[in-house]
A tleap script that builds the chain and sets N, CA, C and O, in Angstrom:
source leaprc.protein.ff14SB
mol = sequence {
  NPRO LYS LEU PRO LEU VAL PHE ALA GLY GLY
  VAL MET ALA ASN GLN PHE ILE ARG LYS SER
  LEU THR ALA LYS TYR GLY ALA TYR PHE ALA
  GLU PRO ALA PHE SER ALA ASP ASN ALA ALA
  GLY ILE ALA VAL LEU THR ALA ARG ARG GLU
  GLY LEU CLEU
}
set mol.1.N position { -2.486 5.219 25.632 }
set mol.1.CA position { -1.390 6.185 25.551 }
set mol.1.C position { -1.599 7.153 24.373 }
set mol.1.O position { -2.190 6.791 23.355 }
set mol.2.N position { -1.119 8.349 24.529 }
set mol.2.CA position { -1.212 9.316 23.443 }
set mol.2.C position { -0.091 9.042 22.441 }
set mol.2.O position { 1.079 8.914 22.804 }
set mol.3.N position { -0.478 8.959 21.197 }
set mol.3.CA position { 0.502 8.733 20.133 }
set mol.3.C position { 0.581 9.954 19.253 }
set mol.3.O position { -0.409 10.670 19.105 }
set mol.4.N position { 1.739 10.212 18.663 }
set mol.4.CA position { 1.826 11.360 17.749 }
set mol.4.C position { 0.979 11.120 16.499 }
set mol.4.O position { 0.816 9.983 16.055 }
set mol.5.N position { 0.460 12.172 15.958 }
set mol.5.CA position { -0.342 12.091 14.766 }
set mol.5.C position { 0.337 12.894 13.666 }
set mol.5.O position { 0.681 14.059 13.866 }
set mol.6.N position { 0.525 12.286 12.526 }
set mol.6.CA position { 1.183 12.960 11.402 }
set mol.6.C position { 0.119 13.409 10.404 }
set mol.6.O position { -0.669 12.603 9.910 }
set mol.7.N position { 0.111 14.688 10.123 }
set mol.7.CA position { -0.773 15.244 9.106 }
set mol.7.C position { 0.058 15.350 7.835 }
set mol.7.O position { 0.984 16.159 7.769 }
set mol.8.N position { -0.256 14.553 6.835 }
set mol.8.CA position { 0.549 14.530 5.622 }
set mol.8.C position { -0.349 14.418 4.394 }
set mol.8.O position { -1.529 14.082 4.496 }
set mol.9.N position { 0.222 14.702 3.255 }
set mol.9.CA position { -0.504 14.583 2.002 }
set mol.9.C position { -0.894 15.933 1.446 }
set mol.9.O position { -0.806 16.952 2.131 }
set mol.10.N position { -1.322 15.930 0.212 }
set mol.10.CA position { -1.634 17.172 -0.488 }
set mol.10.C position { -2.661 18.031 0.204 }
set mol.10.O position { -2.530 19.255 0.217 }
set mol.11.N position { -3.669 17.431 0.773 }
set mol.11.CA position { -4.740 18.211 1.414 }
set mol.11.C position { -4.231 18.964 2.634 }
set mol.11.O position { -4.832 19.961 3.034 }
set mol.12.N position { -3.147 18.511 3.227 }
set mol.12.CA position { -2.607 19.186 4.410 }
set mol.12.C position { -1.900 20.498 4.080 }
set mol.12.O position { -1.474 21.217 4.984 }
set mol.13.N position { -1.775 20.809 2.807 }
set mol.13.CA position { -1.233 22.113 2.408 }
set mol.13.C position { -2.340 23.178 2.445 }
set mol.13.O position { -2.052 24.369 2.319 }
set mol.14.N position { -3.577 22.769 2.611 }
set mol.14.CA position { -4.732 23.679 2.661 }
set mol.14.C position { -4.660 24.520 3.925 }
set mol.14.O position { -4.635 23.986 5.034 }
set mol.15.N position { -4.627 25.856 3.755 }
set mol.15.CA position { -4.482 26.770 4.885 }
set mol.15.C position { -5.645 26.700 5.874 }
set mol.15.O position { -5.426 26.799 7.082 }
set mol.16.N position { -6.879 26.530 5.388 }
set mol.16.CA position { -8.027 26.442 6.269 }
set mol.16.C position { -7.912 25.226 7.178 }
set mol.16.O position { -8.122 25.325 8.387 }
set mol.17.N position { -7.581 24.089 6.599 }
set mol.17.CA position { -7.425 22.853 7.381 }
set mol.17.C position { -6.280 22.979 8.380 }
set mol.17.O position { -6.412 22.579 9.537 }
set mol.18.N position { -5.154 23.538 7.929 }
set mol.18.CA position { -4.018 23.711 8.827 }
set mol.18.C position { -4.363 24.581 10.024 }
set mol.18.O position { -4.055 24.238 11.165 }
set mol.19.N position { -5.017 25.734 9.747 }
set mol.19.CA position { -5.369 26.650 10.822 }
set mol.19.C position { -6.388 26.014 11.784 }
set mol.19.O position { -6.287 26.181 13.000 }
set mol.20.N position { -7.347 25.300 11.240 }
set mol.20.CA position { -8.378 24.666 12.071 }
set mol.20.C position { -7.774 23.595 12.984 }
set mol.20.O position { -8.077 23.557 14.176 }
set mol.21.N position { -6.940 22.745 12.445 }
set mol.21.CA position { -6.326 21.675 13.247 }
set mol.21.C position { -5.329 22.224 14.257 }
set mol.21.O position { -5.188 21.694 15.359 }
set mol.22.N position { -4.643 23.287 13.870 }
set mol.22.CA position { -3.696 23.911 14.813 }
set mol.22.C position { -4.459 24.531 15.978 }
set mol.22.O position { -4.052 24.386 17.131 }
set mol.23.N position { -5.566 25.223 15.687 }
set mol.23.CA position { -6.351 25.860 16.745 }
set mol.23.C position { -6.980 24.838 17.665 }
set mol.23.O position { -7.009 25.032 18.880 }
set mol.24.N position { -7.483 23.755 17.106 }
set mol.24.CA position { -8.213 22.769 17.907 }
set mol.24.C position { -7.286 21.831 18.663 }
set mol.24.O position { -7.560 21.484 19.811 }
set mol.25.N position { -6.184 21.415 18.028 }
set mol.25.CA position { -5.334 20.384 18.623 }
set mol.25.C position { -3.911 20.817 18.905 }
set mol.25.O position { -3.130 20.035 19.446 }
set mol.26.N position { -3.550 22.051 18.550 }
set mol.26.CA position { -2.166 22.469 18.700 }
set mol.26.C position { -1.223 21.718 17.775 }
set mol.26.O position { -0.072 21.438 18.112 }
set mol.27.N position { -1.750 21.400 16.596 }
set mol.27.CA position { -1.014 20.580 15.630 }
set mol.27.C position { 0.176 21.343 15.038 }
set mol.27.O position { 0.181 22.572 14.966 }
set mol.28.N position { 1.157 20.592 14.627 }
set mol.28.CA position { 2.320 21.139 13.918 }
set mol.28.C position { 2.368 20.529 12.528 }
set mol.28.O position { 2.049 19.355 12.342 }
set mol.29.N position { 2.762 21.323 11.572 }
set mol.29.CA position { 2.823 20.882 10.176 }
set mol.29.C position { 4.168 21.225 9.573 }
set mol.29.O position { 4.826 22.178 9.991 }
set mol.30.N position { 4.565 20.453 8.601 }
set mol.30.CA position { 5.716 20.822 7.765 }
set mol.30.C position { 5.284 21.951 6.848 }
set mol.30.O position { 4.092 22.215 6.696 }
set mol.31.N position { 6.243 22.609 6.247 }
set mol.31.CA position { 5.947 23.639 5.279 }
set mol.31.C position { 5.064 23.069 4.167 }
set mol.31.O position { 5.211 21.899 3.812 }
set mol.32.N position { 4.149 23.869 3.612 }
set mol.32.CA position { 3.273 23.348 2.538 }
set mol.32.C position { 4.029 22.702 1.376 }
set mol.32.O position { 3.516 21.775 0.748 }
set mol.33.N position { 5.234 23.178 1.084 }
set mol.33.CA position { 6.014 22.590 0.008 }
set mol.33.C position { 6.312 21.107 0.252 }
set mol.33.O position { 6.543 20.347 -0.689 }
set mol.34.N position { 6.302 20.709 1.523 }
set mol.34.CA position { 6.587 19.308 1.866 }
set mol.34.C position { 5.293 18.495 2.009 }
set mol.34.O position { 5.335 17.320 2.373 }
set mol.35.N position { 4.165 19.109 1.727 }
set mol.35.CA position { 2.878 18.418 1.812 }
set mol.35.C position { 2.228 18.317 0.435 }
set mol.35.O position { 1.004 18.255 0.317 }
set mol.36.N position { 3.044 18.302 -0.580 }
set mol.36.CA position { 2.508 18.261 -1.943 }
set mol.36.C position { 1.829 16.931 -2.235 }
set mol.36.O position { 2.128 15.904 -1.625 }
set mol.37.N position { 0.918 16.985 -3.179 }
set mol.37.CA position { 0.208 15.784 -3.621 }
set mol.37.C position { 1.165 14.867 -4.356 }
set mol.37.O position { 2.018 15.334 -5.110 }
set mol.38.N position { 1.031 13.580 -4.146 }
set mol.38.CA position { 1.940 12.635 -4.813 }
set mol.38.C position { 1.289 11.955 -6.012 }
set mol.38.O position { 1.776 10.918 -6.462 }
set mol.39.N position { 0.198 12.516 -6.544 }
set mol.39.CA position { -0.495 11.900 -7.661 }
set mol.39.C position { 0.387 11.782 -8.891 }
set mol.39.O position { 0.302 10.791 -9.617 }
set mol.40.N position { 1.239 12.780 -9.139 }
set mol.40.CA position { 2.127 12.718 -10.294 }
set mol.40.C position { 3.103 11.564 -10.161 }
set mol.40.O position { 3.363 10.857 -11.134 }
set mol.41.N position { 3.642 11.368 -8.982 }
set mol.41.CA position { 4.563 10.251 -8.752 }
set mol.41.C position { 3.896 8.901 -8.945 }
set mol.41.O position { 4.490 7.996 -9.531 }
set mol.42.N position { 2.686 8.756 -8.467 }
set mol.42.CA position { 1.951 7.496 -8.639 }
set mol.42.C position { 1.632 7.261 -10.105 }
set mol.42.O position { 1.678 6.122 -10.570 }
set mol.43.N position { 1.310 8.314 -10.839 }
set mol.43.CA position { 1.027 8.178 -12.259 }
set mol.43.C position { 2.277 7.686 -13.010 }
set mol.43.O position { 2.173 6.811 -13.869 }
set mol.44.N position { 3.438 8.234 -12.694 }
set mol.44.CA position { 4.680 7.797 -13.329 }
set mol.44.C position { 4.984 6.361 -12.963 }
set mol.44.O position { 5.340 5.565 -13.832 }
set mol.45.N position { 4.853 6.014 -11.699 }
set mol.45.CA position { 5.093 4.636 -11.261 }
set mol.45.C position { 4.206 3.663 -11.984 }
set mol.45.O position { 4.673 2.618 -12.436 }
set mol.46.N position { 2.931 3.981 -12.106 }
set mol.46.CA position { 1.988 3.098 -12.794 }
set mol.46.C position { 2.326 2.995 -14.290 }
set mol.46.O position { 2.284 1.907 -14.865 }
set mol.47.N position { 2.657 4.119 -14.906 }
set mol.47.CA position { 3.021 4.105 -16.340 }
set mol.47.C position { 4.265 3.229 -16.557 }
set mol.47.O position { 4.332 2.478 -17.530 }
set mol.48.N position { 5.225 3.324 -15.674 }
set mol.48.CA position { 6.435 2.499 -15.800 }
set mol.48.C position { 6.102 1.020 -15.609 }
set mol.48.O position { 6.588 0.162 -16.346 }
set mol.49.N position { 5.273 0.740 -14.620 }
set mol.49.CA position { 4.881 -0.638 -14.342 }
set mol.49.C position { 4.152 -1.258 -15.534 }
set mol.49.O position { 4.324 -2.440 -15.831 }
set mol.50.N position { 3.338 -0.448 -16.213 }
set mol.50.CA position { 2.560 -0.916 -17.355 }
set mol.50.C position { 3.343 -0.854 -18.680 }
set mol.50.O position { 2.804 -1.168 -19.742 }
set mol.51.N position { 4.595 -0.453 -18.604 }
set mol.51.CA position { 5.446 -0.386 -19.787 }
set mol.51.C position { 5.156 0.793 -20.713 }
set mol.51.O position { 5.529 0.766 -21.886 }
set mol.52.N position { 4.516 1.792 -20.211 }
set mol.52.CA position { 4.187 2.966 -21.018 }
set mol.52.C position { 5.335 3.989 -21.037 }
set mol.52.O position { 5.354 4.886 -21.879 }
set mol.53.N position { 6.261 3.853 -20.134 }
set mol.53.CA position { 7.434 4.740 -20.076 }
set mol.53.C position { 8.705 3.921 -20.126 }
set mol.53.O position { 9.802 4.480 -20.089 }
savepdb mol mol.pdb
quit
């Protein structure tokens, strides 16, 4: 069966990738603002876990 595919994460804000996947697969994406990289959030979570914050 065909399942939906979610394109998410910071790299999905890249216009070249978005255009390529849309042209090839008819993909849909959220606005780039909603595809931001979560590295800052992971850094804060790790710092809190390690007692640095």
